[in-house]
DRENDREN-600148 format. One record per atom (N, C-alpha, C): x, y, z; atom name; residue in one letter. Coordinates in Angstrom, 3 decimals. Layout:
<pts>
xx, yy, zz, name, resn
X, Y, Z, CA, A
...
</pts>
This chain:
<pts>
xx, yy, zz, name, resn
0.793, -1.240, 0.168, N, M
-0.049, -0.084, -0.157, CA, M
0.948, 1.368, 0.112, C, M
1.719, 1.475, 0.782, N, F
2.727, 2.686, 1.318, CA, F
3.918, 2.238, 0.666, C, F
4.254, 1.082, 0.390, N, E
6.054, 1.110, 0.002, CA, E
5.965, 1.239, -1.418, C, E
6.121, 2.514, -1.790, N, G
6.434, 2.458, -3.316, CA, G
7.366, 3.428, -3.177, C, G
7.878, 4.257, -4.193, N, A
8.876, 5.076, -4.186, CA, A
9.104, 6.114, -2.979, C, A
7.681, 6.379, -2.828, N, A
8.295, 7.790, -1.403, CA, A
8.158, 7.226, -0.213, C, A
8.349, 6.036, 0.280, N, A
8.465, 5.313, 1.460, CA, A
9.716, 4.815, 1.515, C, A
10.149, 5.561, 2.678, N, L
11.754, 4.610, 3.413, CA, L
11.318, 3.407, 3.842, C, L
12.415, 2.759, 3.566, N, R
12.751, 1.529, 3.470, CA, R
13.584, 1.108, 4.405, C, R
14.083, 1.000, 5.624, N, I
15.310, 0.670, 6.224, CA, I
15.209, -1.032, 6.731, C, I
16.332, -1.456, 5.562, N, D
17.007, -2.743, 6.075, CA, D
18.106, -3.072, 7.348, C, D
17.815, -3.879, 7.848, N, T
19.162, -3.775, 9.267, CA, T
19.270, -5.393, 9.066, C, T
20.350, -5.647, 9.169, N, D
20.830, -7.436, 9.629, CA, D
22.062, -6.648, 10.809, C, D
21.692, -7.738, 12.022, N, F
22.982, -7.052, 13.246, CA, F
23.572, -8.364, 13.032, C, F
23.582, -9.221, 12.469, N, A
24.091, -10.086, 12.182, CA, A
25.534, -10.400, 13.182, C, A
26.177, -10.757, 14.157, N, G
27.057, -10.920, 14.596, CA, G
27.692, -9.617, 15.678, C, G
26.483, -8.771, 15.551, N, Q
26.609, -7.404, 16.360, CA, Q
25.840, -7.455, 18.079, C, Q
26.498, -7.055, 19.010, N, P
25.817, -7.443, 20.179, CA, P
24.506, -6.000, 20.371, C, P
23.636, -6.981, 21.303, N, A
22.297, -6.004, 21.994, CA, A
22.620, -4.970, 21.736, C, A
21.658, -3.749, 21.461, N, G
22.430, -2.169, 21.456, CA, G
22.677, -1.525, 20.733, C, G
23.255, -2.736, 19.393, N, S
23.674, -1.638, 18.423, CA, S
22.893, -1.284, 17.791, C, S
22.913, -0.282, 16.301, N, V
21.822, 1.132, 15.967, CA, V
22.248, 1.084, 14.935, C, V
21.349, 1.171, 14.126, N, S
21.292, 1.616, 12.411, CA, S
20.468, 3.126, 12.254, C, S
20.512, 3.663, 11.651, N, T
20.125, 5.378, 11.594, CA, T
20.331, 5.641, 10.359, C, T
18.693, 5.964, 9.927, N, A
18.285, 6.929, 8.548, CA, A
18.154, 8.151, 8.987, C, A
18.579, 8.930, 8.216, N, T
18.754, 10.700, 8.375, CA, T
18.069, 11.173, 7.052, C, T
16.971, 12.235, 7.622, N, Y
16.612, 12.840, 6.022, CA, Y
16.975, 14.488, 6.369, C, Y
17.740, 15.126, 5.754, N, G
18.528, 16.497, 5.870, CA, G
17.328, 17.190, 5.032, C, G
16.944, 19.020, 5.385, N, F
16.188, 19.642, 4.868, CA, F
17.422, 20.586, 4.429, C, F
16.804, 21.517, 3.285, N, A
17.445, 21.886, 2.485, CA, A
18.040, 23.281, 2.972, C, A
16.914, 23.441, 4.144, N, T
17.425, 24.883, 4.594, CA, T
16.132, 24.250, 6.605, C, T
16.715, 25.051, 7.104, N, E
15.846, 24.550, 8.405, CA, E
14.610, 24.337, 8.637, C, E
14.026, 23.976, 8.984, N, A
12.393, 23.470, 8.922, CA, A
12.161, 24.078, 10.348, C, A
10.672, 25.312, 10.169, N, D
10.349, 25.677, 11.695, CA, D
9.213, 24.844, 11.954, C, D
9.123, 23.902, 12.840, N, A
8.103, 23.326, 13.580, CA, A
7.706, 23.882, 14.888, C, A
8.058, 24.854, 15.098, N, S
7.561, 25.652, 16.469, CA, S
6.114, 25.810, 16.569, C, S
5.308, 26.152, 15.252, N, E
3.697, 26.277, 15.443, CA, E
2.816, 25.135, 15.415, C, E
4.102, 23.797, 15.312, N, W
3.113, 22.609, 15.218, CA, W
3.344, 22.118, 16.585, C, W
2.665, 20.812, 16.953, N, N
2.509, 20.320, 18.256, CA, N
3.122, 18.518, 18.467, C, N
3.407, 18.420, 16.946, N, G
4.572, 17.230, 17.083, CA, G
4.882, 16.363, 15.739, C, G
5.440, 15.463, 15.285, N, L
5.738, 14.970, 14.775, CA, L
4.805, 13.287, 14.274, C, L
4.268, 13.008, 13.077, N, S
3.727, 11.777, 12.609, CA, S
4.194, 11.131, 12.073, C, S
4.047, 10.028, 12.091, N, L
4.532, 9.066, 10.761, CA, L
4.064, 8.079, 11.047, C, L
3.800, 7.331, 9.265, N, L
3.259, 5.602, 9.619, CA, L
4.409, 4.548, 9.398, C, L
4.368, 3.480, 10.236, N, V
5.361, 2.574, 10.438, CA, V
5.052, 1.170, 9.769, C, V
5.908, 0.719, 9.400, N, K
5.324, -0.679, 8.731, CA, K
6.166, -1.535, 9.813, C, K
5.712, -2.374, 11.017, N, G
6.256, -3.182, 11.726, CA, G
6.530, -4.461, 10.482, C, G
7.395, -5.149, 11.399, N, D
8.146, -6.500, 10.798, CA, D
8.060, -7.394, 11.620, C, D
7.475, -7.078, 13.141, N, G
7.110, -8.177, 14.259, CA, G
8.578, -8.529, 14.555, C, G
9.642, -7.816, 14.571, N, S
10.951, -8.574, 14.619, CA, S
11.423, -8.107, 16.208, C, S
10.755, -7.370, 16.767, N, G
11.135, -6.627, 18.284, CA, G
12.051, -5.711, 18.308, C, G
12.784, -5.669, 17.264, N, Q
13.825, -4.501, 17.406, CA, Q
12.920, -2.913, 18.278, C, Q
14.100, -1.870, 18.504, N, L
13.770, -0.967, 18.902, CA, L
13.718, 0.031, 17.932, C, L
12.703, 1.057, 18.095, N, F
12.507, 1.868, 17.097, CA, F
12.515, 3.217, 18.018, C, F
13.059, 4.273, 17.108, N, S
13.427, 5.576, 17.802, CA, S
13.477, 6.821, 16.689, C, S
12.655, 7.976, 17.220, N, A
12.752, 9.311, 16.163, CA, A
13.893, 10.305, 16.867, C, A
14.322, 11.222, 15.776, N, G
15.313, 12.245, 16.370, CA, G
14.961, 13.535, 15.550, C, G
15.276, 14.460, 16.846, N, L
15.251, 15.599, 15.710, CA, L
16.898, 16.408, 16.050, C, L
17.723, 16.893, 14.723, N, H
18.679, 17.681, 14.812, CA, H
18.331, 18.825, 14.743, C, H
19.215, 20.320, 15.201, N, T
18.360, 21.680, 15.442, CA, T
20.260, 22.034, 14.395, C, T
20.139, 23.110, 13.573, N, G
20.839, 23.805, 13.012, CA, G
22.480, 23.947, 13.975, C, G
21.762, 24.512, 15.432, N, A
22.987, 25.201, 16.296, CA, A
23.727, 23.979, 16.892, C, A
22.942, 22.350, 16.286, N, G
23.539, 21.614, 16.909, CA, G
23.164, 20.344, 17.899, C, G
22.474, 20.746, 18.514, N, A
21.134, 19.971, 19.413, CA, A
20.457, 19.080, 19.165, C, A
20.495, 18.127, 19.783, N, T
19.959, 16.429, 19.624, CA, T
18.823, 15.813, 20.270, C, T
17.792, 15.859, 19.589, N, F
16.593, 15.412, 20.443, CA, F
16.091, 13.954, 20.445, C, F
15.588, 12.967, 20.701, N, A
15.510, 11.804, 20.623, CA, A
14.042, 11.603, 21.504, C, A
13.611, 10.454, 21.113, N, T
12.307, 9.887, 21.651, CA, T
12.958, 8.450, 22.741, C, T
11.674, 7.749, 23.460, N, K
12.152, 6.539, 24.157, CA, K
11.652, 5.502, 22.794, C, K
13.046, 4.861, 22.994, N, P
12.054, 3.516, 21.790, CA, P
11.190, 3.083, 22.371, C, P
10.608, 2.149, 21.097, N, F
9.543, 1.646, 21.239, CA, F
9.345, 0.365, 20.538, C, F
9.315, -1.239, 20.953, N, A
9.251, -2.288, 19.829, CA, A
8.879, -1.996, 18.811, C, A
9.381, -2.845, 18.083, N, L
8.462, -3.164, 16.519, CA, L
7.837, -4.663, 16.777, C, L
6.856, -4.949, 17.546, N, D
6.225, -5.768, 18.172, CA, D
5.310, -6.244, 17.501, C, D
4.857, -5.621, 16.141, N, F
3.345, -5.322, 15.843, CA, F
3.809, -5.543, 13.937, C, F
2.923, -6.189, 13.012, N, E
3.209, -5.931, 11.452, CA, E
2.124, -5.241, 11.278, C, E
2.471, -4.908, 10.177, N, G
1.610, -3.951, 9.163, CA, G
1.740, -2.655, 9.593, C, G
1.022, -1.196, 9.019, N, W
1.300, -0.594, 9.134, CA, W
0.747, 0.379, 10.323, C, W
1.280, 0.899, 11.107, N, R
0.493, 1.808, 11.946, CA, R
0.680, 3.574, 12.393, C, R
0.092, 4.475, 12.354, N, R
0.061, 5.783, 12.676, CA, R
0.837, 5.944, 13.989, C, R
2.209, 6.937, 14.085, N, I
2.805, 6.724, 15.734, CA, I
2.680, 8.603, 15.411, C, I
2.246, 8.689, 16.263, N, P
2.042, 10.349, 16.620, CA, P
3.008, 10.520, 17.811, C, P
3.778, 11.355, 17.530, N, I
5.202, 11.966, 18.860, CA, I
4.793, 13.109, 19.157, C, I
4.480, 13.682, 20.214, N, Y
4.287, 14.994, 20.742, CA, Y
5.806, 15.558, 20.878, C, Y
5.879, 16.979, 20.823, N, W
7.411, 17.387, 20.859, CA, W
8.224, 17.057, 22.627, C, W
6.913, 17.177, 23.300, N, G
7.554, 16.650, 24.566, CA, G
7.915, 15.491, 24.832, C, G
7.869, 14.637, 24.022, N, Q
8.468, 12.993, 23.963, CA, Q
9.862, 12.846, 23.393, C, Q
10.493, 14.004, 22.880, N, F
11.660, 14.293, 22.129, CA, F
12.577, 14.596, 23.674, C, F
13.886, 14.094, 23.810, N, Y
14.561, 14.344, 24.951, CA, Y
16.118, 14.761, 24.642, C, Y
16.758, 15.315, 25.202, N, Q
18.003, 15.572, 25.202, CA, Q
18.704, 15.783, 26.563, C, Q
19.346, 14.703, 26.936, N, G
19.968, 14.361, 28.149, CA, G
19.089, 13.779, 29.843, C, G
18.811, 14.489, 30.391, N, A
17.766, 14.048, 31.672, CA, A
16.779, 15.062, 31.224, C, A
16.283, 14.305, 30.632, N, F
14.558, 14.893, 30.083, CA, F
14.500, 16.580, 30.054, C, F
15.350, 17.125, 29.091, N, V
15.214, 18.416, 28.459, CA, V
14.384, 18.087, 27.458, C, V
13.272, 18.974, 26.695, N, S
12.769, 19.103, 25.764, CA, S
13.153, 19.674, 24.836, C, S
12.881, 20.094, 23.496, N, P
13.163, 20.951, 22.753, CA, P
12.409, 22.134, 23.189, C, P
12.877, 23.635, 22.842, N, T
12.140, 24.586, 22.841, CA, T
11.523, 24.705, 21.694, C, T
11.146, 26.320, 21.877, N, A
10.324, 26.857, 20.471, CA, A
11.556, 27.305, 19.616, C, A
12.382, 27.551, 20.422, N, A
14.195, 27.816, 19.439, CA, A
14.357, 26.436, 18.644, C, A
14.851, 25.892, 19.400, N, D
14.869, 24.626, 18.811, CA, D
14.112, 24.321, 17.467, C, D
12.938, 24.210, 18.175, N, L
12.096, 23.551, 17.133, CA, L
11.872, 24.563, 15.517, C, L
12.399, 25.634, 15.472, N, A
12.789, 26.696, 14.824, CA, A
13.189, 26.475, 13.770, C, A
14.535, 25.751, 14.576, N, D
16.218, 25.376, 13.809, CA, D
16.166, 23.770, 13.368, C, D
15.042, 22.966, 13.033, N, I
14.979, 21.424, 13.002, CA, I
15.918, 21.623, 11.270, C, I
17.055, 20.803, 11.174, N, D
17.717, 20.565, 9.938, CA, D
17.676, 19.076, 9.481, C, D
17.244, 18.190, 10.390, N, R
17.521, 17.117, 10.136, CA, R
16.353, 16.422, 11.027, C, R
15.772, 14.948, 10.402, N, V
15.035, 14.047, 11.399, CA, V
15.579, 12.669, 11.083, C, V
15.856, 12.306, 12.536, N, S
16.803, 10.555, 12.142, CA, S
15.618, 9.477, 12.510, C, S
15.572, 8.474, 11.931, N, L
14.948, 7.320, 12.513, CA, L
15.775, 5.861, 12.484, C, L
15.886, 5.767, 13.534, N, S
16.883, 4.509, 14.407, CA, S
16.042, 2.978, 14.579, C, S
16.755, 2.174, 14.512, N, I
16.599, 0.509, 14.996, CA, I
17.553, 0.213, 15.710, C, I
17.451, -0.273, 16.564, N, E
18.488, -0.646, 17.471, CA, E
17.741, -2.247, 17.954, C, E
19.142, -2.873, 17.711, N, H
19.039, -4.378, 17.918, CA, H
18.875, -4.531, 19.496, C, H
17.544, -5.477, 19.494, N, A
17.164, -5.620, 20.981, CA, A
17.422, -7.358, 20.962, C, A
18.352, -7.575, 20.218, N, G
18.830, -9.247, 20.669, CA, G
18.267, -10.208, 19.940, C, G
17.125, -10.789, 19.589, N, A
16.334, -11.773, 19.576, CA, A
16.770, -11.968, 17.590, C, A
15.556, -11.316, 17.110, N, T
15.488, -11.623, 15.896, CA, T
16.995, -10.305, 15.106, C, T
17.898, -10.715, 14.049, N, T
18.987, -10.115, 13.805, CA, T
18.820, -9.425, 12.164, C, T
17.506, -9.699, 11.596, N, A
17.341, -9.251, 10.584, CA, A
15.874, -8.216, 10.662, C, A
15.798, -7.133, 9.943, N, S
14.846, -6.435, 10.097, CA, S
14.630, -5.644, 8.583, C, S
13.119, -5.265, 8.000, N, T
12.780, -4.587, 7.432, CA, T
11.824, -4.001, 7.713, C, T
12.237, -2.576, 7.978, N, V
10.937, -1.519, 8.836, CA, V
10.495, -0.453, 7.094, C, V
9.473, 0.024, 6.902, N, Y
9.076, 0.802, 5.863, CA, Y
8.750, 2.238, 6.796, C, Y
8.958, 3.559, 6.438, N, V
8.291, 4.957, 6.744, CA, V
7.364, 5.735, 5.829, C, V
6.690, 5.944, 6.015, N, D
5.828, 6.691, 5.382, CA, D
4.958, 8.099, 5.914, C, D
4.573, 9.275, 5.173, N, S
3.737, 10.239, 5.790, CA, S
4.344, 10.636, 6.825, C, S
5.976, 11.486, 6.628, N, V
6.133, 11.951, 8.048, CA, V
5.401, 13.687, 7.790, C, V
5.074, 14.022, 8.912, N, L
4.489, 15.379, 8.990, CA, L
4.640, 15.490, 10.123, C, L
4.495, 17.015, 10.033, N, F
4.347, 17.813, 11.085, CA, F
2.542, 17.886, 11.831, C, F
2.642, 17.843, 12.678, N, T
0.869, 17.955, 13.319, CA, T
0.464, 18.884, 13.966, C, T
-0.866, 19.384, 13.996, N, D
-1.457, 19.897, 15.024, CA, D
-1.961, 19.646, 16.362, C, D
-2.466, 20.525, 16.768, N, T
-3.075, 19.825, 17.984, CA, T
-4.352, 18.958, 18.063, C, T
-5.285, 19.216, 16.844, N, H
-6.724, 18.290, 16.267, CA, H
-5.824, 16.932, 16.215, C, H
-4.756, 16.768, 14.720, N, D
-4.210, 16.035, 14.620, CA, D
-3.474, 14.672, 15.518, C, D
-2.932, 15.489, 16.835, N, L
-2.250, 15.103, 17.994, CA, L
-3.212, 13.957, 18.912, C, L
-4.498, 14.412, 19.116, N, F
-5.489, 13.880, 19.537, CA, F
-6.262, 12.838, 18.729, C, F
-6.313, 13.274, 17.877, N, A
-7.140, 12.613, 16.627, CA, A
-7.244, 11.248, 16.797, C, A
-5.479, 10.600, 16.994, N, N
-5.574, 8.897, 16.704, CA, N
-5.269, 8.695, 18.148, C, N
-5.848, 9.181, 19.092, N, L
-5.780, 8.580, 20.161, CA, L
-6.901, 8.059, 20.685, C, L
-7.312, 6.715, 21.429, N, D
-8.332, 6.361, 21.956, CA, D
-8.807, 6.767, 23.511, C, D
-9.782, 7.998, 23.545, N, L
-9.602, 8.327, 24.534, CA, L
-10.533, 7.746, 25.736, C, L
-11.165, 6.682, 25.048, N, S
-12.213, 6.108, 26.008, CA, S
-11.175, 5.337, 26.594, C, S
-10.525, 4.974, 27.156, N, Q
-9.428, 4.193, 27.533, CA, Q
-9.487, 4.823, 29.128, C, Q
-9.696, 4.099, 30.092, N, P
-9.506, 4.762, 31.486, CA, P
-8.163, 5.330, 31.841, C, P
-7.258, 5.387, 31.769, N, A
-6.106, 5.578, 31.445, CA, A
-5.621, 7.024, 30.715, C, A
-6.672, 7.306, 29.931, N, M
-6.607, 8.715, 29.182, CA, M
-7.660, 9.350, 29.733, C, M
-8.367, 9.286, 30.883, N, S
-9.420, 9.997, 31.089, CA, S
-9.211, 11.800, 31.286, C, S
-8.235, 11.512, 31.769, N, A
-7.551, 12.970, 31.991, CA, A
-7.589, 13.690, 31.023, C, A
-6.894, 13.148, 30.028, N, V
-6.523, 13.877, 28.515, CA, V
-8.216, 13.835, 28.300, C, V
-8.836, 13.127, 28.207, N, Q
-10.579, 13.408, 27.742, CA, Q
-11.331, 14.278, 28.346, C, Q
-11.003, 14.558, 29.767, N, A
-11.500, 15.616, 30.202, CA, A
-11.078, 16.998, 29.953, C, A
-9.540, 17.083, 29.812, N, D
-9.693, 18.281, 29.021, CA, D
-9.754, 18.642, 27.828, C, D
-9.720, 17.707, 27.026, N, I
-10.249, 17.752, 25.758, CA, I
-11.893, 18.651, 25.307, C, I
-12.563, 17.865, 26.159, N, A
-13.966, 18.218, 26.206, CA, A
-14.047, 19.868, 26.662, C, A
-13.364, 20.271, 27.579, N, V
-13.356, 21.637, 27.431, CA, V
-12.782, 22.597, 27.025, C, V
-11.985, 21.712, 26.021, N, K
-10.866, 22.632, 24.913, CA, K
-9.424, 23.454, 25.294, C, K
-9.229, 22.411, 26.915, N, D
-8.155, 22.900, 27.976, CA, D
-6.898, 22.288, 26.804, C, D
-6.361, 22.537, 25.605, N, Y
-5.332, 21.687, 24.923, CA, Y
-4.369, 21.379, 25.642, C, Y
-3.654, 22.877, 26.574, N, E
-2.422, 22.098, 27.028, CA, E
-2.483, 22.041, 28.270, C, E
-3.532, 21.856, 28.949, N, S
-3.291, 20.647, 30.248, CA, S
-3.967, 19.281, 29.374, C, S
-4.062, 19.063, 28.474, N, A
-4.764, 17.852, 27.741, CA, A
-3.359, 17.321, 27.070, C, A
-2.080, 18.314, 26.767, N, K
-1.049, 18.008, 26.120, CA, K
-0.269, 17.549, 27.374, C, K
-0.234, 18.470, 28.809, N, A
0.357, 17.998, 29.708, CA, A
-0.020, 16.612, 30.331, C, A
-1.382, 16.472, 30.334, N, D
-1.754, 15.056, 30.881, CA, D
-1.258, 13.697, 29.974, C, D
-1.194, 14.227, 29.013, N, L
-0.886, 13.120, 27.619, CA, L
0.619, 12.961, 27.823, C, L
1.415, 13.747, 28.090, N, L
2.942, 13.686, 28.332, CA, L
2.970, 12.991, 29.253, C, L
2.586, 13.369, 30.654, N, A
2.410, 12.525, 31.908, CA, A
2.091, 11.302, 31.523, C, A
1.208, 10.504, 30.776, N, Y
0.624, 9.407, 30.681, CA, Y
1.671, 8.532, 29.778, C, Y
2.601, 9.533, 28.352, N, M
3.047, 8.679, 28.010, CA, M
4.492, 8.137, 28.771, C, M
5.155, 9.433, 29.525, N, Q
6.239, 8.667, 30.488, CA, Q
6.290, 7.699, 31.081, C, Q
4.822, 8.011, 31.493, N, A
4.548, 6.368, 32.219, CA, A
4.186, 5.156, 32.109, C, A
4.170, 4.768, 30.651, N, R
4.011, 3.811, 30.193, CA, R
5.007, 3.447, 29.244, C, R
5.266, 1.750, 28.993, N, T
6.232, 1.282, 28.591, CA, T
5.950, 0.979, 26.724, C, T
4.760, 1.452, 26.459, N, S
5.030, 1.371, 24.694, CA, S
3.796, 2.532, 24.241, C, S
4.105, 3.188, 23.294, N, P
3.658, 4.373, 22.681, CA, P
2.331, 3.842, 21.960, C, P
2.093, 2.301, 21.685, N, L
1.287, 1.787, 20.832, CA, L
-0.106, 1.648, 21.272, C, L
-0.158, 1.334, 22.436, N, L
-1.152, 0.604, 23.039, CA, L
-2.776, 1.265, 22.798, C, L
-2.765, 2.629, 23.123, N, F
-4.206, 3.053, 22.913, CA, F
-4.398, 3.428, 21.101, C, F
-3.464, 3.682, 20.484, N, L
-3.742, 4.358, 19.060, CA, L
-4.849, 3.744, 18.311, C, L
-5.150, 4.414, 17.556, N, Q
-6.233, 3.694, 16.390, CA, Q
-5.204, 4.119, 15.130, C, Q
-5.417, 3.156, 14.372, N, L
-5.489, 3.243, 12.838, CA, L
-5.991, 4.050, 11.968, C, L
-5.310, 5.252, 11.892, N, V
-5.989, 6.590, 10.926, CA, V
-5.204, 6.576, 10.011, C, V
-5.801, 6.842, 8.874, N, R
-4.475, 7.308, 7.598, CA, R
-5.693, 8.851, 7.353, C, R
-5.162, 10.050, 8.209, N, S
-6.207, 11.394, 7.889, CA, S
-5.172, 12.512, 7.684, C, S
-3.832, 12.292, 7.467, N, Y
-3.085, 13.172, 7.156, CA, Y
-3.052, 14.259, 5.942, C, Y
-3.238, 13.660, 5.058, N, V
-3.186, 14.204, 3.599, CA, V
-3.546, 15.500, 3.273, C, V
-3.867, 16.481, 4.229, N, D
-4.004, 17.418, 3.486, CA, D
-2.665, 18.720, 4.436, C, D
-1.805, 17.771, 5.227, N, H
-0.654, 18.541, 5.822, CA, H
0.787, 18.623, 5.296, C, H
1.431, 19.274, 5.493, N, E
2.955, 19.434, 4.816, CA, E
3.117, 18.208, 4.899, C, E
3.777, 17.687, 4.235, N, R
5.051, 16.899, 4.443, CA, R
6.309, 17.058, 4.545, C, R
7.165, 16.252, 5.134, N, L
8.534, 16.764, 5.202, CA, L
9.223, 17.032, 4.230, C, L
</pts>
């Protein structure tokens, strides 16, 4: 479906490499991208069930690097992965500032060897900056653990909703548990 010429295919073979080895694909912009008016990054990922660990990174023209906590590619098929800016960290939980987000020059996607399977093929497509509506549109807010986020959205308190979502995401071990599989980002700018 999305494995055409526009999709990024990441093939890894960690045979003979220790667990924790990393393979990274990087997309550089011709000029720095200003993502400060957006609320996050969204991408379609086609997992292969390998259990390898996937993470995303942002790099600024000033040399700062921010990365997400890795999640397991323990699923097969396409899933939309929304990532709020607050899920990107540098060092001890330092999130990117508006100035950092106004100066993004590269996005990186990494696969980390988790130890079991050595070979993996993962596709990534539709990498987009997302707005507040997009950020919450792919979440299943009916889950009990999301009740604070749901209550904030009901009264249109998006700042509190983002803070509650961030607290929820930082406390969990997998960012895929309550995501709905939706392809609704065709109207937004592509990276």
